[in-house]
N, C-alpha and C positions, 0 to 999 in steps of 0.2 A: 504493500500500500504506500502511495505517495501522498503527502499532505501539503497543501498550499494555504497560507494565511495572507489575505490581501487587505491592506489597511489604507483607506482613503482618508487621510488626516483631516478632521474637521468637516467632513461631508454633511453631517446632520445639521439641521437648521430649523427655522420657524417658517410658518406660512407667511408669504409676503404679498402685499397688495399689488405690487408691480408684476407679480407672476400669477395674477388672478387668484390670489389667496391660496396658492400652492407653495410648498417648500421647493428649494432647488432640486432635491431628489425627485419630487413629483413632477416638476416641470421638465426635467432633463430626459433626453432620448437614451434610455439605458436598456436595450433589449437583452443583453447578456445577464445583467443583474436580475432582470425580470424573469428570465428563464430559470435562474437558480431558485428564485422564490416560488415559481410555478411547479418546481420539481423537488424542492427540498424543504427544510425547516426554517421558518422565519420567526423571529422573536425580538425582544428588547433586552438590553443588558446595561447594568450600571457599572461603568468602568472607573468612576471617581468615587471612592468611599466618602460617606458623609463627613464633612468637616475638613477634607483635604483639598489642596489647591487644584483647580481643574486644568492641569497642564498635560502636555503630551508625555512628560516624564512619568507622572503618576499613572496615566492611562495606559501607556505602553508596557509598563511593568505589569499591570493587571492583565493585559492581553497575552503576555507571555507566561502567565501563570504564577506571578509573584504577588503576594499580598502587600500592597504599598504600605499599609500600617506597620508591617514588620520589616520591610526591606528598604523603604525610601529614606534617603538621607539628604537629597537635594538634586537639582538638575545639573549643576556644575560638575560634580564628580562623575556623572554618567557620561557626559561629553568628554571629560578628561580621559576616561578609559578608552574612548574611541581614538583619540589622538595619540594615545600611548604615553600620557603624562604620568610619571611615577609620583604617587602621593604618599607622603610620610605621615606619621601619627600627629604631627603638629600642623598639617596642611589643610587649608580650606580652599576648595576650587569654586570660583565664581564664574558664572556665565558672563561674558563681556561683549555686549552689543556695541557696534558702531551705529550711532543714531544721529538724527538731525533735529536739533532743538532751535526754535526761532522765537525770540522775545519771551523766553521762559515757557514755551509750549512745545510738547512732544509732537513734532510734525511727521516724523517717520522713524519707526523703530528699527529700520534696516538701512538707513542712509541711502535711500533710493536703490535698494538691493545692490549695494556695492559689491564688486567682484572679489574673489579670493586674491587674485593677482594684485589688485589695488590695495587690498587690506594688508598684504605682506609688508609693504613699506611703512604703513601706519603702525603696525605691531612692532616693527623694528625700532621705530622712533620712540614709541612708548617705553620699550625696554631700555633704550639708551638714556632716557631722561627721567623716568620714574622707577625703573627696575633697580633692585638691590638684593641683598641676601634674604629679604623677607617678602619680596614682590617679584613675580615674573609673569610675563604675558606670553601666550602661545597662540599661534595662528590656527584658526579652524577653517570654516567654509563660509565664503561670502561675508555677511555681516556678523556671523556667529563665532565668537572666540572665547578664550579661557584666560582668567587671571587667577594665579595661585598665591594666596597670602599665608604666611606663617603666623600663628597666633590663635586667639579665641574669638571666633566670629559666629558662633552658633546662635547667639542671641540677637544678631542684627536682623532687622525686618526690612526686606527689600521688595520693591514692586516690579513685576515684569513690565518692560516698556511697551509691549503690545497691548497691555491693559489700559493704557492711558493715552492712546492716540488722540490728538487734537485737544488734550487737556493740559492745564498748567502743571508743571512738575513740582511746584513749590510744596504741595502737601503730600508728595509721593517720594521724597528723598529718603535714603536709608535712615532708620531709627534704631535705637537700642544700643547696648554696650558694644563698642567697637565701631560705631558708625563714623567716628571722626576720621579714621584712616580711609575708610571706603569713600567717604565724601571728598577727602583730600585728593584721592586718585582721580575721581570723576571730574573734579574742578580743575585739577592740574592738566588733564588731557586737553582742555580747551585751547590753551596757548600753543600746545604742540601741534594740534590738528589745524590750527589757524594758519600756520606757516608751512603746512605740508604740501609738497609738489603734486601729489596725487589729487588732493582737493582742488588745487588751482586748475588742474587740467579738467576735472569734472565740471567745475563752474564754467569754464570756457566753452564747453559743448552743451551747456544747459542742463547738466545733471545736478542733483542735490549733493552737497558735500557732507562728509561726516564731521559734525561739529564737536563731538565729544564721545567718551565711552559711557556706558550705563552698566553697572554691576548689579547682579541679582542671582538668585537660584543657588546660593552657596551650600556646601556640605562636605562632609568627610567621605572617604572612600568606602563604598558599600561592599558587602560580600554576598554573592548570589550562588545558590546551588545550581549545578549545570542541568540543562534540559536533558542531556544524555542520561544523567543519574535519575532524574525525575520521571522521564517517560520512555527511556530506552531508545531514543531516536537521535540520529545525527542530523544536523541542519545548517542552514545558512541564512544570512540577512542581506537584503538588497534595499538600499536607501541612499539618499543624498545627504541625510541629516546626521550629524555627529551624535546627537542624543540617542537615536535609535541604534546606530552602530555601537555605541557604548553599552547600551543594555544588552544587545546581542553578544558582544564580546564577553561581557561579564557572565552571560548565560552559557558560554562555551560554544557559541555558534561561529561559523566561518563568516567573515565579512567579504562580500563580493562587491567589488566596485565596478560601476558601469560608466563608460565614457559618455558624456553628455547628460548625465543625471545631475540636475541643477537645484532641486528643491523648489522649483517654481513651475509656472504653467508651460514653460518651454522645455521641460525635462524630456528625457529620451524614454518614452513609454515602451516602445518596441524593443529597445535594448534591454530594459529591465525584464520584459517577458522572455526574451531569448536567453538571457543570463539565468533566469529562474529554471527554465527547462534544461539547460546544460547542467546546472547544479543538481537537479533531481536525477540526473543520470548517475550520480555518485552518492547522493544523500537521500534521506527519507523526507525531509521537511524543509520548506523555504518560507520565510517571512518577508513579504514585499510591502514596503511602506512608500506612499506617495504623498508629498507635502503640499502639492498645488492647491487642493480645495481649501486648505487651512489658510494659505497665504491670501487667496482671493477673499476669504471671509474677513481676515484682518484688514484688508484694503476696503471693505465695505462695497465690493464690486459684484453685483448680482449676476450680470452677464458672464463675467469671468469665472464665477463659481460654477455656474451651470456648464460652461465649456469645460472646466477642469473635471467635473463629474463625468461628462460625456467622454472625454479623452480616457479617463480611468476605465470606463466601461468598454469602449470600442477598441482602444489601442493597446490596452494592457490585458484586461480580462478576456476580451474576445480573441486576442492573439493566443493566449494560453489555452483556451478551450479548443481552438483550431488545431493545436499541436499535441493534445493529450492522447496517449495511446495505452497507457497502463491503467491500473486501478488507482483512482484518485478520490480524495475528499478536499473540498474547498470551503474555507470560512472567509467571508467577506463582510467588512463593516468599517465604520469610522472609529477613531479612538475616543473622540468627544465631539460635541457640536462646536462650531465656530460661527454663530449667527452673524450675518452681514449687518444686521441692525445695530448690534453692540460692538462689532469689530474685535471681539475677543472670545475667549473660551467660555463655555457653559458647563456646569457639572451634571446636566440632565442625562438620562439614559439614552442609548443609541440603538438603532436597529442592526441586527445581524442576520445573516443567512448562511446556513450550513447545508452543503449539497455534496452528493457523490455516493459512492458505494456504501450500502448499509444505512443510509440516511432516509428516513421516512418523510413523505410529503404531509404537511400539516394544514393544507387547505387554503393557503393564502395565494393571492394572484399577482401581487406587485411588490416591488422593493421600495419601501418608503417608511417614514416615521409613523404615520397614521395606520398604515397596513400592519406594521409590526406590533403596534399597540393593540390592534384588534385581534391579534393571534392568541392573546391570553397567556403566552409564554414569556416569563420574565426571569432573568438570571440576576439575582440581587448582588451576589459576590462575583464581580467581573473576573477575578483571577481563577474562577472555577470553569469559565466558558471553554478554555482550551482543552479541558478534560473531554468535552463532547467531541471535539475534532479528533482526538486520538482514541476515542472509544472507551474511555475509562469511566 
């Protein structure tokens, strides 16, 4: 048996007036997801435990079978694991966004989706002027990077920048014990980025510059039992996002990199599908993560989100279904909602569909939030859902 787990980050949403009171999933042309719902088991699942932050870090731990209440320490250390950053007992890994802030307002949590190549110069400058024995910056992907601080930062309260798009940052700066050092680094980055050659070039061609760093999501190194030990399966992870790579790496999965996988709507869907099928020639399980719907939700762009969902269905799932020859099971779902109305994550439950050998049809006709709610099937503990995929 081969097992495929497809995650459309942030696909779930609310009914929108501009879509005729449909959700983006209901408005999208998704024949392949609909086929899975017509032949498999449709239901709802809570991926964010009550009281925990509704981020992709918490949600993807749940999806891979780890109880976030037990294993979650923060987003930063998960991404650090992907990059291969060694974390000592005194280290706290922070997620370090390159952002654009204008007149005290968070205009763009991604600095106009700045590229990794451009970010490399910025990270080097930050290390040269702010780095020391207790502070080090590491280049990640695009606007997503890591800052490792030595000391006690477990009590610092930080706000994800994508939660405050178009809001004043004044009431969302780091608070708590240790905040002074974190704020010092964020403030000090302004003068460095102001004179950065990369930013000058971006402004010349009409792109947003990165005006400063934003630190958040800190934590110590977590320890996860491997999926091989838990389920007896070998597997791989395919994603453009360091966070999901980090969770996969800590879970003992192989990280498969795909050329052209960007974490945005221009990602290489076909390349991900082909890489997944190659991986399944050697392994039992593949976890495929697509960031595009989430990014469209953060941008508040309804049309872009519908397009991202359709690309997920046509160019990824459809291509996989066309190439399947062995015995398969597929689990497809979002990790959490990213409603375009609020431009950030929601902790609400999400629809899932389980399809393939040995999976019974439970009578539902479409893949959407409302259809899944009508199924009457609800998985309260999201980390238990993967048990259904593996038949436990």
